[in-house]
N, C-alpha and C positions, 0 to 999 in steps of 0.2 A: 102827440097822443100815444103813440106806441112806446115812447120813453116812459111816460107816466104809467102805462099798463105794466111794463117791465119792472119799474121800480116798485109798484104796488105788489106784484107777484113776489119779488125778492123780499120785500118788507114782511109780507104775510108768512112766507116760508121761514124767514128768520124768527118771526114771532112764535110760530109753532115749534120750531127747533129749540129755541131758548126755553120755552115753557116745559117741553118734554124733558129736556136735560135737567132743568131745575127740579122737577118732580122726582126724576130718577135719583139724582144725587141726594135729595132730601130723604127719600125712602131708605137709601143705603145707609146714610148717616144715622137715621132714627133707629133702624134695625140693630146697628152696632151699639148705640147708646142703651137701648132696651136690654141688650144681652150683656152689657157692661164689659164688652170686649173691644179692643182696638181692631180696626179692619186689617185683614191679612194683606201682605204686600201686593198681590194681584188685584185685590179690591181697591187698595189705595191708588194703584196705577189707573184703574178704571175710573175712579172718582176724579183723578187729575185730568184724564182725557175728557170726561164729561164737563168739568169746570172750564177747561180750555175751549172746548167746542161751544159752551155757553157764552164765554167771553167773545168768541168770534161772532156768534149770532147777535149778541148785544151791539157789537161794533157795526155789524151789517145793518141792524135796525137803525142805528144813529145815522149812518151814511145815507141809506135810502130815505130815511125820514127827513133829513136836511134837504136832500134833493127834491122830495115831494113837496116839502113846505115852500121851497122857492118856486117850483113849477106851478103849484096849485094856488098859492096864496101870495106869492111875491116876497116872501120873507117870513119872519116870526111874529109879526103883528097880527095875530089871529084872535087874541082875547085872553082874558085872565085864566080861563079854564085850560087853554093850551099851555100857558106858562106853568100851571099846576102839573100838567102832564109832563112837561120837561123837567120839573123838579123831581117827580117820581122816577123818570128815566135816568136822571143823573144819580140819584141814590142807588138805583138798581145797577148802573154801570160801576159805581164805586164799590158796592158790596161784592159784585162778581169779580171785579179786579182784585179786591183784597183777598177773596177766597182763593183765587189763583196764586197770588203771592204767598199766602199762608201754606197752601198745599205743596207748592214748589219748595219753599224753605224747609218745611218739616221733612219732606221726602229726601232732600239732600243730606240731612243728618241722620236719616233712618228712623225718625221718630214718628209716632202716629199723630194725626191731626189733633189739635186742642179740642176737647169735647165742647167747651163753652163756645168757641168760634163756630163749630159745626152745628151748634144748637141755635145760635143767635143769627147767623147769616141767612138761613132760610126764612126766619121770621121777618127780618128786615127786607129781604127780597120780596116776600109775599105782600108785605105792607106797601112797598114801593110799587109793586105791580097793581095793587088796588087803586092807588093814587093815579097811576098812568091810565088805567082803564076808565076810571071815573072822569078824569080830565078829558080824555078823548071822546067819551060818550057825550059829555056836555058840549064840547067844542063842535061835534058833528051833528048836533040836534038843532034844527032850525026853530 
């Protein structure tokens, strides 16, 4: 029982962390797009830190989620809505991983992030998050 409580605590903590970091990075990117200016180097470094922390939070969500799934349900055979949730979580993990790769590679060459990537990744991430939340809401409703 205490393992489940601990995993849930870490899962919720990671959820809040990932959400906040995603919003912060999205707002920074949008502000620079609206100003038609690339982010200054300190802002780029901050965006990279936010993206890395977001990736760590998503990975923590996956690890704790897998543990909770096995402890609470005995595996992943929880229903179609749970699989929809997993699809959204996979898309979210992929988009955040790609963002981290993109920011790292552009930073190494001293270039600003691609504006298209910085515009599309938040949209993909938000859409994936809606799928995740809808899937889990359906799954946990009796």
